[in-house]
C-alpha positions as CSV (number, residue, x, y, z in Angstrom):
1,M,116.3,202.0,81.7
2,S,117.5,205.2,81.0
3,S,120.5,206.1,80.0
4,S,121.1,208.0,83.6
5,S,119.8,205.6,85.9
6,Y,122.4,202.8,87.2
7,F,123.3,199.5,84.7
8,R,120.4,196.7,85.8
9,S,120.0,198.2,89.5
10,W,117.1,195.9,89.4
11,M,119.5,193.1,90.3
12,D,120.2,195.1,93.7
13,G,116.5,195.7,94.3
14,P,113.8,192.7,95.6
15,M,113.5,190.0,93.6
16,L,109.5,189.6,95.5
17,D,107.1,191.0,95.1
18,P,106.1,191.5,98.5
19,E,102.1,191.7,98.3
20,S,102.0,189.1,96.0
21,N,104.9,187.3,96.9
22,L,106.4,185.9,93.3
23,L,109.3,187.7,91.6
24,N,108.2,191.4,90.4
25,D,108.0,192.6,86.7
26,E,111.1,193.8,86.6
27,Y,113.4,190.9,87.2
28,A,111.6,188.3,85.9
29,R,112.4,190.3,82.8
30,G,115.8,190.6,83.8
31,V,115.9,187.2,83.6
32,G,114.7,186.0,80.5
33,E,116.9,189.1,79.4
34,F,120.1,187.3,80.6
35,M,119.1,184.0,79.6
36,E,118.5,184.9,76.0
37,L,121.9,186.4,75.8
38,A,123.5,183.1,77.0
39,C,121.5,181.1,75.5
40,Q,122.7,181.9,72.1
41,Q,126.7,181.2,73.1
42,P,127.4,178.2,70.7
43,I,129.5,176.4,73.6
44,V,126.0,176.5,75.5
45,L,124.1,175.0,72.6
46,Q,126.8,172.6,72.1
47,T,126.3,171.2,75.3
48,R,122.7,172.4,77.2
49,K,124.6,173.5,79.7
50,L,126.3,177.1,81.0
51,K,127.2,179.0,84.2
52,C,124.8,179.6,86.8
53,P,125.4,183.0,88.1
54,C,123.2,182.8,91.3
55,S,124.4,184.1,94.9
56,I,125.2,180.4,95.4
57,C,127.0,178.8,92.3
58,R,128.8,182.1,91.5
59,N,129.5,181.1,88.4
60,S,131.4,178.0,89.1
61,H,129.0,175.6,88.5
62,N,128.5,174.0,84.8
63,I,124.1,173.0,85.0
64,R,121.3,172.4,82.7
65,I,119.8,175.7,81.2
66,D,116.2,174.4,82.8
67,L,118.1,173.8,86.4
68,V,119.8,178.5,86.0
69,W,116.2,179.3,85.5
70,G,115.4,177.8,88.8
71,H,118.3,179.0,90.9
72,L,117.6,182.6,90.0
73,Y,114.1,181.9,90.8
74,S,114.9,181.0,94.1
75,N,118.6,182.8,94.9
76,G,118.5,185.5,93.3
77,F,122.0,186.9,90.8
78,M,125.4,187.1,92.8
79,P,126.5,190.5,94.2
80,G,128.0,192.5,91.6
81,Y,128.2,190.7,88.0
82,K,126.4,193.4,86.4
83,I,128.6,192.7,83.3
84,W,127.4,189.2,81.8
85,F,131.0,189.1,80.4
86,L,130.8,185.1,80.7
87,H,127.7,184.3,78.8
88,G,128.9,186.3,76.2
89,E,128.2,190.1,77.4
90,R,131.1,192.4,75.2
91,P,132.4,194.9,77.2
92,E,132.5,197.9,74.1
93,Y,129.0,197.3,75.1
94,I,129.8,199.1,78.6
95,S,131.6,202.7,79.4
96,S,135.0,202.9,80.4
97,S,134.8,205.9,82.8
98,E,131.6,204.3,84.7
99,P,131.4,200.8,84.1
100,Y,127.9,200.6,85.5
101,I,126.3,203.0,83.9
102,V,124.7,202.9,80.3
103,D,125.2,205.2,77.7
104,S,123.1,203.3,74.8
105,V,121.1,200.5,76.3
106,E,118.6,199.4,73.4
107,E,114.9,198.7,75.5
108,P,113.3,195.2,74.4
109,R,110.7,196.5,71.9
110,T,108.5,193.1,71.9
111,E,106.2,191.8,74.6
112,V,106.6,188.4,73.4
113,D,110.5,188.9,74.5
114,Y,110.2,190.8,77.6
115,G,106.4,190.9,78.1
116,V,103.5,189.8,80.5
117,G,104.0,186.4,79.3
118,I,107.7,185.7,80.2
119,V,107.0,187.5,83.8
120,E,103.3,184.8,83.5
121,M,105.8,181.9,82.2
122,V,108.4,182.7,85.3
123,N,105.7,183.0,87.8
124,D,104.6,179.6,87.0
125,A,108.0,178.0,87.2
126,Y,108.9,179.7,90.4
127,R,106.1,178.2,92.4
128,E,107.1,175.3,91.3
129,N,111.2,175.3,92.0
130,M,110.9,176.3,95.0
131,Q,109.6,173.6,97.2
132,S,112.7,171.0,94.7
133,M,115.6,173.5,94.5
134,G,116.8,171.7,97.3
135,Q,118.0,168.5,95.6
136,N,118.7,170.5,92.3
137,V,122.8,171.0,92.7
138,D,125.1,170.6,90.5
139,R,126.6,167.1,91.6
140,L,129.9,167.2,93.7
141,E,132.9,165.0,92.2
142,E,134.8,162.8,93.0
143,P,139.2,164.6,93.4
144,N,140.9,162.9,89.9
145,A,143.9,160.5,91.0
146,E,146.8,162.7,90.4
147,A,145.0,165.5,93.6
148,C,143.7,162.1,95.8
149,K,147.1,161.5,95.7
150,F,148.5,164.3,96.7
151,F,145.6,164.9,99.8
152,S,146.0,161.0,100.5
153,M,149.6,162.4,101.5
154,L,148.5,165.2,104.0
155,D,146.3,163.0,105.2
156,A,149.3,161.0,106.5
157,A,151.2,163.7,106.7
158,K,149.0,164.9,109.8
159,Q,149.7,161.8,111.9
160,P,151.7,163.3,114.9
161,L,155.6,162.7,115.6
162,Y,155.1,160.1,118.4
163,E,152.0,159.5,121.0
164,C,151.2,162.8,122.6
165,C,152.8,164.9,120.3
166,R,152.4,168.5,120.5
167,E,149.4,169.6,117.6
168,G,151.0,170.6,114.8
169,H,154.2,168.4,114.4
170,S,154.3,165.9,112.1
171,A,157.1,164.5,109.6
172,L,156.1,166.3,106.7
173,S,155.8,169.8,108.9
174,S,159.8,168.5,110.3
175,A,160.7,168.1,106.6
176,S,159.8,171.0,106.0
177,R,160.9,173.3,108.9
178,L,164.8,171.1,107.9
179,M,164.6,171.9,104.9
180,T,164.1,176.4,105.3
181,I,166.9,175.6,108.2
182,K,169.3,174.2,105.3
183,T,168.4,176.8,103.1
184,D,168.7,179.3,105.1
185,Y,172.1,179.0,106.4
186,N,173.8,176.3,104.0
187,L,174.5,173.8,105.8
188,A,175.8,170.5,104.2
189,E,174.1,167.8,103.9
190,E,176.2,165.9,106.8
191,C,175.2,168.5,108.8
192,V,171.7,167.9,108.5
193,D,172.1,164.1,108.6
194,A,173.9,164.6,112.6
195,I,171.3,167.0,113.3
196,T,168.2,163.8,112.3
197,D,170.1,161.3,114.0
198,F,170.9,163.1,117.5
199,V,166.9,164.6,117.5
200,K,165.9,161.3,116.6
201,D,167.4,159.8,119.3
202,I,166.1,162.5,121.7
203,L,162.8,161.5,121.1
204,P,160.6,158.9,122.0
205,E,161.4,155.5,121.1
206,D,158.5,154.6,117.9
207,N,158.7,157.8,116.9
208,H,158.4,159.4,112.5
209,F,160.7,161.5,112.7
210,P,163.1,162.2,109.1
211,G,167.0,160.0,110.0
212,T,168.7,161.2,107.7
213,Y,168.9,164.1,105.2
214,Y,168.0,161.9,102.4
215,E,164.3,160.8,104.0
216,I,163.2,164.5,104.0
217,Q,164.2,164.7,100.3
218,K,161.8,161.7,100.1
219,L,159.5,163.6,102.2
220,V,159.6,167.1,100.4
221,A,159.5,165.4,97.1
222,G,155.8,163.6,97.4
223,L,154.3,167.4,97.3
224,G,155.0,166.5,93.4
225,L,156.3,170.6,93.1
226,P,159.4,169.1,91.5
227,Y,162.4,171.5,89.5
228,Q,164.7,170.7,86.9
229,M,168.3,171.4,86.1
230,I,169.2,172.0,82.4
231,D,172.7,172.3,80.7
232,V,173.9,175.6,79.2
233,C,176.0,175.6,76.5
234,E,179.2,178.0,77.6
235,D,178.3,180.7,75.3
236,N,174.5,180.8,76.1
237,C,174.0,179.7,72.4
238,M,171.5,177.2,73.5
239,I,169.9,174.8,76.2
240,Y,170.2,171.0,76.4
241,W,166.9,170.2,76.3
242,R,164.5,168.3,74.6
243,E,165.7,167.4,71.0
244,D,169.0,167.7,72.1
245,E,169.1,166.8,76.0
246,D,171.7,164.1,74.8
247,R,174.3,166.3,72.9
248,T,177.1,166.7,73.9
249,R,178.4,169.6,71.5
250,C,176.8,172.8,71.2
251,R,174.7,173.5,67.9
252,F,176.3,176.8,66.6
253,C,179.6,177.0,68.6
254,Q,180.6,173.1,68.3
255,K,181.8,174.5,72.4
256,P,181.7,170.7,74.7
257,R,179.2,170.8,77.3
258,Y,181.2,169.1,79.9
259,Q,184.2,170.2,81.4
260,E,187.5,167.9,81.0
261,T,187.5,166.1,85.1
262,S,188.9,162.7,86.0
263,G,185.4,162.0,87.7
264,R,182.9,159.9,86.1
265,V,179.7,161.9,86.6
266,P,180.4,164.6,84.1
267,V,180.2,168.4,84.9
268,P,178.5,170.7,82.2
269,Y,179.7,174.2,82.2
270,K,177.1,176.1,82.9
271,R,173.3,175.2,84.2
272,M,170.2,176.8,84.8
273,W,167.3,176.2,87.1
274,Y,163.8,175.8,85.9
275,L,160.8,175.2,88.1
276,P,157.5,174.5,85.9
277,I,154.4,176.2,87.1
278,T,151.0,174.0,86.3
279,E,151.9,172.2,89.9
280,R,152.3,175.0,91.5
281,L,149.0,176.8,90.1
282,K,146.8,173.4,90.6
283,R,148.0,173.5,94.2
284,L,146.4,177.1,94.6
285,Y,143.2,174.6,93.8
286,Q,143.8,172.4,96.4
287,S,143.7,174.7,99.2
288,E,141.0,175.8,101.0
289,R,142.7,178.9,101.9
290,T,143.1,179.8,98.0
291,A,140.6,178.0,95.8
292,G,138.1,180.3,96.4
293,P,139.5,183.9,96.1
294,M,140.9,182.6,93.0
295,R,137.8,183.2,91.2
296,W,137.8,186.8,92.8
297,H,138.8,188.1,90.2
298,A,135.4,187.3,88.0
299,E,133.7,187.7,90.9
300,H,134.3,191.0,92.9
301,R,131.9,194.2,92.3
302,S,134.5,197.2,91.1
303,N,133.2,201.2,92.3
304,G,134.3,202.6,89.0
305,E,138.2,202.7,90.5
306,I,141.3,200.7,88.9
307,T,142.4,199.1,92.2
308,H,142.9,195.3,90.4
309,P,144.4,195.0,86.5
310,S,140.8,193.0,86.8
311,D,139.0,196.8,86.5
312,A,141.3,198.2,83.9
313,E,140.1,198.1,79.8
314,A,143.3,195.9,78.7
315,W,141.6,193.1,80.7
316,R,138.0,193.9,79.4
317,H,139.6,193.6,76.0
318,F,141.3,190.7,76.6
319,Q,138.7,189.1,77.3
320,S,135.9,190.5,74.4
321,V,139.6,188.8,72.2
322,Y,139.5,185.4,73.8
323,P,135.7,184.8,75.4
324,D,136.7,181.0,75.5
325,F,139.0,181.6,78.0
326,A,136.6,184.4,80.2
327,Y,134.2,181.5,80.1
328,E,136.1,179.9,82.6
329,P,136.7,181.8,85.5
330,R,139.3,179.7,87.0
331,N,141.4,179.7,84.8
332,V,145.0,181.7,85.4
333,Y,146.1,185.2,84.1
334,L,149.7,185.9,84.6
335,G,152.6,188.5,84.8
336,L,155.8,188.1,84.2
337,S,159.0,189.8,85.3
338,T,162.3,189.5,85.4
339,D,165.0,191.4,86.0
340,G,169.1,191.4,87.0
341,F,171.3,191.7,90.4
342,N,174.2,190.8,92.0
343,P,173.6,188.3,94.9
344,F,177.1,190.0,96.4
345,G,176.3,192.8,96.8
346,K,177.7,196.6,95.6
347,H,180.9,196.0,97.0
348,G,181.0,192.1,95.6
349,R,182.8,191.2,92.1
350,Q,181.0,191.6,88.9
351,Y,178.3,189.4,88.4
352,S,175.0,189.0,87.0
353,L,172.7,186.7,87.9
354,W,168.7,186.8,86.6
355,P,165.5,185.8,88.3
356,V,162.3,185.5,86.4
357,I,159.4,185.6,88.6
358,V,155.4,184.9,87.5
359,T,152.7,186.2,89.6
360,H,148.7,185.9,88.5
361,Y,145.9,188.3,88.9
362,N,143.5,185.8,89.6
363,L,143.3,186.7,93.7
364,P,142.5,190.2,95.5
365,P,145.1,192.5,95.2
366,S,145.5,191.9,99.3
367,L,147.2,188.7,98.2
368,C,148.4,188.8,94.6
369,M,151.2,190.6,95.5
370,R,152.0,188.7,98.7
371,R,155.7,187.0,99.2
372,E,154.3,183.0,98.4
373,F,152.4,184.1,95.1
374,L,155.6,185.1,93.4
375,F,156.7,182.2,91.5
376,L,160.2,182.1,90.7
377,L,160.4,180.1,87.8
378,I,163.9,180.2,86.5
379,L,167.7,181.7,87.5
380,V,169.5,182.6,84.3
381,P,173.1,181.7,85.7
382,G,176.0,184.5,85.6
383,P,177.9,186.1,85.9
384,D,178.0,187.7,82.0
385,H,175.2,189.9,81.5
386,P,172.8,187.4,79.1
387,K,171.8,190.4,77.2
388,R,169.8,188.8,73.5
389,S,170.6,184.9,75.2
390,L,167.8,185.6,77.7
391,D,164.9,183.9,75.4
392,V,166.8,181.1,74.6
393,F,166.7,180.0,78.9
394,L,162.7,181.3,78.5
395,Q,162.0,178.2,76.3
396,P,161.0,175.5,78.3
397,L,158.6,178.3,80.1
398,I,157.2,179.1,76.6
399,Y,157.0,175.2,76.1
400,E,154.7,175.2,79.2
401,L,152.6,178.4,78.9
402,K,151.6,177.3,75.2
403,M,150.8,174.3,76.4
404,L,148.1,176.0,79.5
405,W,147.0,177.8,77.0
406,D,146.2,175.2,74.3
407,H,145.6,172.6,76.4
408,G,145.6,172.9,79.3
409,A,145.7,171.2,83.1
410,T,143.6,168.8,84.6
411,A,143.1,170.3,88.4
412,Y,140.5,169.8,91.0
413,D,138.5,172.8,92.6
414,V,138.4,171.9,96.3
415,S,136.4,174.6,96.6
416,T,132.9,173.3,94.3
417,K,134.8,170.0,94.6
418,Q,134.8,169.4,90.7
419,N,137.7,168.8,88.4
420,F,138.0,171.5,85.6
421,Q,140.4,171.9,82.6
422,M,142.6,174.3,84.0
423,R,144.1,177.4,81.0
424,A,146.5,180.1,81.5
425,A,147.2,182.9,79.9
426,L,150.7,185.3,79.5
427,M,148.7,189.2,79.9
428,W,151.7,191.1,80.0
429,T,155.0,191.4,81.0
430,I,157.1,193.9,83.5
431,S,160.4,195.1,83.2
432,D,163.0,198.3,82.7
433,F,163.2,199.1,79.5
434,P,166.5,197.4,79.1
435,A,164.7,194.0,80.5
436,Y,161.7,195.1,78.3
437,G,164.0,195.2,75.0
438,M,165.7,191.5,75.9
439,L,161.8,189.9,76.2
440,S,160.2,192.0,73.2
441,G,161.2,189.2,70.8
442,W,159.1,186.1,72.4
443,S,156.0,188.3,73.6
444,T,155.3,188.6,70.2
445,H,156.4,185.2,68.6
446,G,153.3,184.6,67.1
447,S,149.4,185.7,66.3
448,S,148.1,182.3,68.7
449,S,150.0,184.9,72.1
450,P,147.5,186.3,74.2
451,L,150.3,188.8,74.7
452,S,151.0,189.8,71.0
453,A,147.0,190.3,70.8
454,F,146.7,193.2,72.8
455,E,150.6,194.0,74.3
456,D,150.4,197.1,72.8
457,I,146.9,198.6,74.5
458,V,148.7,197.6,78.1
459,L,151.9,200.1,76.5
460,E,149.6,202.8,75.9
461,E,148.0,202.4,79.8
């Protein structure tokens, strides 16, 4: 292949020779080149399995090496996968200005590796595998216990409110709708109790409509999306979390944690809200609507323009530094943003509330910036500006991100019917310069953080 030709154009052409109905020589050499590269990777040498890039598996299945040969003979490569970065190819071999043009590719020089012998071997295997490929599909897996519990709850929630009820109305949908109304209009719990009591009375008997706000909370809590209220020192010195959870005074300023009240329940001076991200990321793979698109970043084909962060040099650099993370296309790439605002408007009293929002860049551009995929994780309370104390409020998020990076979490991909270990990496932070000064103290906290490895590249871009 000359330096002016398109990179791996044989992947776009026909697999079979129209005259002999066998694999053409160029495609056979290409399959051999791919398999030699993929089989040299340490994880493949250890497990004897690799991700199959055929047009059906699309890098979502880890299967035996011999089955990958058969898949590629029968199905061909998935569209656009011309840079084999999930199988050990280094992005620096590819021109950054023209991703699919080869500046300098070393041609195969020995017939032993890519010559006539490999073509004959491929065609022999092709004949043997064409009849049996229908049964050589990677086995499907049952959902893990946590996913089973979630799916069972959804199935139970699909039961109609009453006999002959209009489709789409169930106890769970009604509870979710009422919870939204309560939040939008700031209704008191007693008001919601009155509404549910009235609606339940006018519906037919034996209906499943929740009768109280407490029942609504129980139904919604079954979705498994928890939140935490964490007490904070009055001067933002520390949060009462993990090993400090039982403290009654600040470790630094010695100010008391609770206000002096006559009630039995202690009232803290300040609280923050934290909404963990792990369960919400798992939900993206448990939904048919989002499970497949979560692999878009690894499967889409770029025309040379940067229309998504996965088309940029920083993304490819990250994958070359952490190939084990890039090897699994279902791992999640995150971006974090924060800024302060006054919830009372311009003419209200001075108040600075800081939401911390995380978005994931696995999805295509049409989805990843939609409101439902911008996850609110932390609400830093006011009324004062947190200043350098922002890292105090970020401790739960940093801890969870480290756990997702080092160990991951078991998730179930409903699109491939497989359990897998989902990991996540914080790619970058998005903020103005004052907020960047507040975030920079923790974003480079150690060399084990993926953010610190390529933060300079992101800033340069």
